[in-house]
N, C-alpha and C positions, 0 to 999 in steps of 0.2 A: 141722496142719489136714488133714482128710480130703480125698482127691482130688476127691470129688464136691461139696465145699463151695466149690470154686473156681468163680467165676462163668463163667470162660471155658470150663470143661468142662461144667458143668451146663446152661448155656444159651449155646451158642456164637453164636447169632444176636442176642444182646442187645448193642447198641452204645452205648446211652445209659443212664447210671446215676448214682446219687448215692452218696457214701461219705464216711467220716470219716478225716482224716489222723491216723495213730497214731505216726508217727516221721518226722523230717526230719534230714538231714545235708547240710552244705554240700559241694558237689562241685567248686567253683571255676569260674571263667569264667562266672559268672552262672547256674550250674546247681545243682540240688538233687537229692538222693536222697530219694525220698518212698515211705513205706509206708502202705497203706490197710487199713481193717478188712474191706473186701470187694475181693478181687483180681479184676478183670474183664479186665485186660490180660494176654495170654499172654506169658510170659517165654521167651526163646530157649532151646530145649531139644530134644534128640533129633533133630537135623538140620532142625528147623523154625525159621524166623526169628521174631523177636518181633513183637508188635503195635505199632502207632503210633496217634497220635491226640492228644487234649488232656486235661489235668487242670486244673480251675479256670481254664480259658482259656489255659493255658500248653502249649506243644508238648511231647509226650512223645518223647524222642529215643532211648530205649533202655529195654528191660525185661529184667531178669535175676532170678535167685532166689538167696537166701543163707539163712543160719540164721534171719534175722528174717522171712523170707517173700518175697513178690514186691516187688522194688525197681524203682521208676520213676525214670528219669533225666529230670528236668523242666527245661526252659529257663525258669527263673523261681524265685520263692521262695514257699513255702507254710508255714503254721504248724500245729503240732500242735493238734488239736482242730477245725480248719477243717472245716466241712461243704461239700463241693465237688461239682460236677457233672463227670462224665467222659464223654468221647466216644471210642469206638474207631473207627478207620478201617475200616469194614466191607467196603469193596471189597478192601482188603489181606487182612483176616481171611478173607473168603469165598474169595478166590483160594487162600490157604494151605489152607483146608478142602478145596477141590476137589483140590489136588495131593496132599495127605496121604492122603485117602481113596482116590484113584486108586492111590497107591503100595501101600496094603494089598491092593487088588484084584489088581494086577499081581504083587505078591510071592507071593500065594497061588497064582495060576495058574502061575507058574514052578515052584513046588513040585510042583503037580499034573502038569505036563507033563514035567518032567525031574528032579525032586528037587532043584532048585536053590534054596538058601536065600539070603535077602537078608542080606548081611553088612555093608552100608553103605547109607545113605540121605542124600541132600543135596537140600534144597528151595532152589533158587537163585532169584534175582530174575527170570530169564528162562526157565529150564528146570530140571527136576529130574532126578536120577539115582538109580538103585539099582545097587548092586554085587552081583552074583550069585556064588555059591560055585563055579561051574563054567562050562563053555563052553556058550553058547546059539547055535545055528545061526540062519541067516537064516530058515529055515522055521519054527523054533520061535518066533522073534520075531514073525513074521507071524501065527502061530496064537494066540499069547498076546494080541496086540492084538485079534484078532477075539473071543476068548473074554472079554476084559476088557470090551469094549463090550457084549457080550451080557448081562453082569452089570449094567452101567449101565442098559440098556434095560428090565430087569425091575423097576427102581425098588424094590430090596429095602431093608428097614429096616436102619438102622445104629444100634446102641445101645451103651451102655457100662455096665459094672457093676464093683463093687469086690470083690475076693476078699481074705479075710484070708490071712495067711501060711500058716496051717494048711490052709485050703481049697486054696490054690494048690499047696502041696507034696504034698497028698494025691491030686491028680488025676494019673493016670498019663500018661506021654508017649504020646499016641495020634495025633499029627499034626494035631490040630484046633487046638491052641494052640502058637504059636511060643514056646518056653519058654527062660528063662535063669535062672541062679541068683540069688536075691534077696540083696542085700548085707545084712550084719549090721545090725540095728537097724531094718530096714524091716518094718513090721507088716502092710502091705496092698499090693495092686497093682491097677491099673486095667486092665480087659480091654475092648477094643473088638471088638464082634461085628457081622459082616455076615451077615444071615440066610442059612443054607444055603451059605455061601461061606467065611468066614474068622473066626477068633477069635485075636486077638493082644494081647499086652501093649503098651500105648502110653499116653503122657501128652499127646498132641497134640490139636488141635481137628479135628473131622471133620464131614462132612455128615450130615444126619439120615436120608438115604436115598441109595442109589446113583444115582438119577436126577439128583440135584443135582450130581453130579460132571461131567455133560456128557460130551462125546466124549473118549476117551483116545486119544492119538496117540503112537506111538513114533517118535522123530525121529533116533535115533542108536544106534550099537552099536560098542563097541571092546573089545579084549582088555586086561585089567588084572590083573597079578599072578596069573596062572593062572585068573582068572575072567572075567566079562563085565560091563562097565558099560553100562547101558541108559539112554538119555536119553528123557524123555517129557514130554508136555504134556497138561494136562487142562482141560476147560471153556473158560473165557474165553481162556486161553492158546492152546488148540488152535484156537479160532475165529479168533483174531488171526493165528496162523500161516497158517491156510488163506487168510485174507483177503489177507495180504501176498503169498503165493505166487500166488494167483489173479490179483491185480493185476499182478504181474510177468509172468506167462505171457500175460495178455491184452495187455499192452503190447508184448511180443515178437511176439505174433501180429499185432497191428496194424502193427508195423514191417515184418513180412515179408508183409503182405497175405494172411494166412491165419487160419483158426480156431486157437485155442491148442491144441486137441486134436490138430492135425496137426504140432505142433512136434517131437514125437519122431522121426517119419519124416523131417522136413525136416532136423533136426540130424544124423541119420545120413548123409544125403546130403551135407550141408555138410562133415562130418568127412572123408568119403571124397574129396570134391573137394579139400579142403584138403591131404590127404596127397599127392594127385596133383600139385597145384600146387607143394608143397614140393619134391617130387622133381624137377620140371621146373626150379624155381628153382635148386636146388642144382647141377643139371647145367649150366645157363646160367652160374651163378656160377663153376663150375670152368672152363668154357670161356673166360669173360671173364678169369679169373685167368691163364689160359694166355697169352692175347693180351697182357695187361698185363705178365706176367713177361717175355715176349719183348721188349716195348717198353722196360722199365726194367732188364732183366737184365744189361746190359753193366756191368762194374765201373766204379765212380765213383772208385776209388782202389785203393791197395795196402796190405796189412797182413801183415807177416812173410813176404813172398814170395808171398802169395796175393791173389786178386782180392777187392775189398771193394765190396759194394753196400749203400749206406747211404741211407735216405730216411725222411722224416717225412710222414705223410699227415694231411690235415685237410680234410674228414672222410673216413672210410673204414669199411667193414664189416670187422670183425675176422676173420670167416671167409674173406673174399676175400684179406685180407692174409696169413693163414696159408697159404692155397693158393698164393699167389705165392711166398712164401718157400720152400715145399716144392719147387716147380718149379724155382726158380732154383738152390737148393743142389744139385739133382740134375743140373745142366747142366755141372758142372765143379768145379774146386777154388776155390770161392768162399765167402766169409763174408758172411752177410746180417744187417744190423742195421736193423730197421724199428721206427719209433715211430708211434703213433696219437694225435692230439690230441683228436678228437671223433668220434662223440658221447660215447664213453667212452675215457679214456686207456688206452693199451695198449702193450705191448712184444712184439715177435716176433723172436727171434734164431735163426739156422740156419747150418749149414755142411756142407760135404761130409764124410762120415764119415772120410775119410782124413786130414783136417786135425787135427793134435794140439792142439786147443783145446777148452775146456769151455764150451758155451753156457749151461748151467745156472748155473755160477758167475758168468759175465758178466752174466746177467740179474738175479741176486740183487743184484749190485753196482749195476746201473742202477736197479732197483726201489727200492733204499734211497735213491737220490738224489731220486726224485719222491715218496717216501713210499707206494709201492705194494707189491704182493705178487706172488709168482710163483716159478716154478722150472721145472726140466726136466732133460733128459739132456744127454749130451755133444754131440750134433749138432742138437738142437732144444729150444727153451725159450720159454715165453710167460708173460706176467703183465699186470697192469693196476692201475688205480686211482691215486690220488695227484694231484699237481700237474702238469698238462700244460705249464705255462709253463717247466718245467725239463727238457723232453724232450730238447733238444739236449745239455744238460749230462749227462743220463743216458746218451745214446749215446756221448758223449766218454768217460765212465767205463768203459763196456763196451769201447770200442775200446782204451783204455789197458790194461785187464787182459788182453785177448786178445793185444795186441801184445807185452806182456811175456812171455806164455806161449809165444809163437812165436819169440822171439829166442834 
């Protein structure tokens, strides 16, 4: 079947149609594979998802292509020879047309700006991506977005034509057409052309003019395998993204009793103030830890001839507990075994460096008892997680291994 005889290509805006069932296969679970004499549903291909809708009143749950043509996975049963009505979900179709045409525009502009070829394209349910052959800077990304929207605003015609294999291979590589070698047995190829902008081989559905694409917005950029992956939204998706972000910013503005346009400067001020407050909090925390270390730093027992400070906190801040352990271990020949019940189970072990014990080994033994994780060095170790109800049992295990090492 010639590319242009496929209804989804020759008339992508046609959503309602009639056709005859030419082949049916049982697909199990109440579904059937159905082939028609007029394929109007787009089959998943080339990074673009398939169409959805109904055939003969039954939902179409997937569309693919095989040697027999376009295959529709239908939730129901149809018979060969049935004359049926079909309905394509045109909201989904048009969304895909906008994204795919936008991809053509962006791909051509990245070639023009930096010679970056598109080596991959994915049209996702929420966002689409193109993978570029090289590095695209933030400046290039911003310029590409501006130039892409300039193409949209010109409302340039988008058309498709079919080249025979001979015509395709006779045209020299001149940068106007993104070329690839045709597989053996392929006698023709479809070319999608955007007036004065781009000419590319493609089998997808596209808008009839660039104005139908709507706004193109680049929403992400990341380095991928030596190239750049660019995430973008077109048309309705771009509008939806703007609406969500505007609503969020407006809500934040109301929460802060300001215009959303002032949120940038306000956030900078809040970040600066937060850094100052964190520094003050850390200083106070260290000071408090010093007082508490002096309060509880007296040994509660003896272990191998050294003082033992053992305590379980509930609740406690892990940072303050670490600070206390550090201060206590530096006050003399003391072994510190601290456990934290909440808000998060934790273990903090420490000792004077002169003591011949290994806090890291002791902590791993204790962590195994509560089912947590952790580790450390000879004179300091920490960990967390697991079952806090076994905290005393965990400290007993640590005390035992340290006692054995010191005997």
